[in-house]
C-alpha positions, 0 to 999 in steps of 0.5 A: 795103483789101485784104485780107492773103491771100484771104477768103471773104465772102457777097455781101450783105456786099461789097454795102454797106448798100444795094448800091452797092459791087456795083451801080455800075461800078468795078475793084479790085486784089483779083481776086474769084471771085463765085458768084451761089447764088439771083437773076437779073439783069446783071452789067457784066464787063470792058465786056460784058453778061452775064445771072446766073442761080442757079449762075453763076460770075463771074471778076473779074480785078484791075483789071477793070471790074465791076458786079452789079445788087444789086436783084434781091438775090442770094444767094452768095459772093465770094471776094477774092483779093489781087494779091500772091497772085493770081500762085501760084494758078491763076486764069484770065487774063480775066474770065469768066461760067460757067453750073455747071449740074452738081450735082456741080460744085455740090457740090464748090464748097459743100465747098471754101467750107465749109472755107475758111469754117471755117478763116476763122472759126478763124483759127488758126496758119498761117491766112494759109498755109491760106487761100491753100491753100483759095482755090488748090484754089476757083481750080482748081475754076474752072479745071475749070468752065471746061474743061467750058463751052468758052466761045467767044471770039469777039465782035461789032465792038460788043462789042470796042469796048465792052470796050477802052472799059471796059479804058480805064476801068479804075483811071483815073477823072476826073470831068472826062472826057467820052465824046467824049474817050474816043471820039476816043482810040479813033477812033470818034465819040461816038454810035458808043461810046455805042451800041456800050456800050448795046448791048454793055453794057446801060449808055451810054457816059455811065452808065459814066462816072458811074456809076464816079466815083459809085462812087469818091466813095462808096468814098472817103466811105465809107472815107476820113477825107478832107475833101469838098474834097479828095475832089472835087478828087481825082476831077476835079470843078470844085468841091466845090460841083459835086461835092456837086450831082453826089452830090445828084443821084444819091442823094439825099443831100449827102456828110455825109449819106452819110458819117454813114450809112455811120458808122453802118452800122460801129457797128451792125456792130461 
């Protein structure tokens, strides 16, 4: 469920128990600003691979394909902005990956997020309005860093193709979809699309399709009460049995086991 007002969370919290909520390709209805304070890795952002180092800010607009390698135990924060709040804030329109080397900028971000975190913990009267005000200040901080970075927007042909493919995938999950079908819609061969994605995103087109379906499946198993068969049908799998094999091949557990593990983690957290 998306939050009712902007929220700030530790990166480890939104990554989930074993990191799949962040590490598998996915998109959400909320915009997110992720600030990695410690750790190195790679992010998939709007179809392109991005190197993540300490003091990296990643802005992920709503509906943008995203994944963050969670194996390297990054530490940081995630600001989540619901879609109904985004238009009134000074958020960028495009996805961003920014290095923030300035100690002053890092200190400003720390002060802004500390203030928002304190407000979030207490939740006094007018909390939602205060949360939006804090989030707006953080969004302005991000816009200032964008101006300071003066990024170049020039992309190679393979990057443009991978980005278009990623945008076509966002919010459209169907396990029966193939790389060949997507390539035909883009007017290229499956081999060309696969190579472009591998070079630009670090993952082949098939791996992106698989990761997106796996994230959606795990999210529905963890967060919804729907039977396994209904989830399989919703995601475009030919049968519940095929869906179960897909989950087992990629996680080593059955859908029922994954659902039980998620329920156990929720009980421990409460």
